[in-house]
C-alpha positions in Angstrom: 59.5 70.0 107.6 56.8 67.8 106.3 53.4 66.9 107.8 52.6 63.6 109.6 51.3 62.0 106.4 54.8 61.6 104.8 56.6 58.3 104.9 60.0 57.8 106.5 61.7 57.5 103.1 60.2 60.9 102.1 61.6 62.4 105.3 65.0 61.0 104.6 65.0 62.5 101.1 63.9 65.8 102.5 66.6 65.7 105.1 69.2 64.8 102.6 68.2 67.7 100.4 68.4 70.1 103.4 71.8 68.7 104.3 73.0 69.1 100.7 71.7 72.7 100.7 73.6 73.5 103.9 76.7 71.8 102.5 76.5 73.9 99.4 76.2 77.1 101.5 79.2 76.1 103.7 81.3 75.3 100.6 80.6 78.7 99.1 82.6 80.3 101.9 85.8 78.7 100.7 87.6 79.9 97.6 87.8 77.1 95.1 86.7 74.7 97.9 90.2 75.0 99.4 89.8 74.9 103.2 93.6 75.3 103.8 93.8 78.5 101.6 90.7 79.9 103.4 92.5 79.4 106.8 95.7 81.0 105.4 93.7 84.1 104.3 92.3 84.5 107.8 95.7 84.0 109.3 97.0 86.7 107.0 94.2 89.0 108.1 95.0 88.4 111.8 98.7 89.0 111.2 98.0 92.2 109.4 95.7 93.5 112.2 98.4 92.5 114.8 101.1 94.4 112.9 98.9 97.4 112.5 98.1 97.4 116.3 101.8 97.1 117.1 102.6 100.1 114.7 100.0 102.3 116.4 101.2 101.3 119.8 104.7 102.3 118.8 103.5 105.6 117.4 101.7 106.4 120.6 104.7 105.5 122.7 107.1 107.6 120.6 104.6 110.5 120.7 104.3 110.4 124.4 108.1 110.1 124.8 108.6 113.1 122.5 106.1 115.2 124.4 107.8 114.3 127.7 111.2 115.3 126.3 109.9 118.5 124.9 108.3 119.3 128.3 111.6 118.6 130.1 113.5 120.8 127.6 111.0 123.6 128.1 111.3 123.4 131.8 115.1 123.1 131.6 115.4 126.2 129.3 113.0 128.2 131.5 115.2 127.3 134.6 118.4 128.2 132.7 117.0 131.6 131.7 115.8 132.2 135.3 119.3 131.4 136.6 120.9 133.6 134.0 118.6 136.5 134.9 119.1 135.9 138.6 122.9 135.9 138.3 122.9 139.1 136.1 120.8 141.0 138.7 123.2 139.9 141.5 126.4 140.8 139.7 
């Protein structure tokens, strides 16, 4: 800030300028100064991220389910072939 030789009025002016500068920086983060639209944009981003996470969770679940079913089918067919071979050798 200023040195000790400045008057209280000069400090007020300097403080007001700093506040105006900060206000301008804050306002620059809002499209057309619309706070509601700014919030809606963030809500849309959050919704999109949640939907994407749900999609990938579903893909992982379906993939694991498919792998488990394929493994069960493989084991089942191997057992079936073993039983068929065992019954042919007995008969």
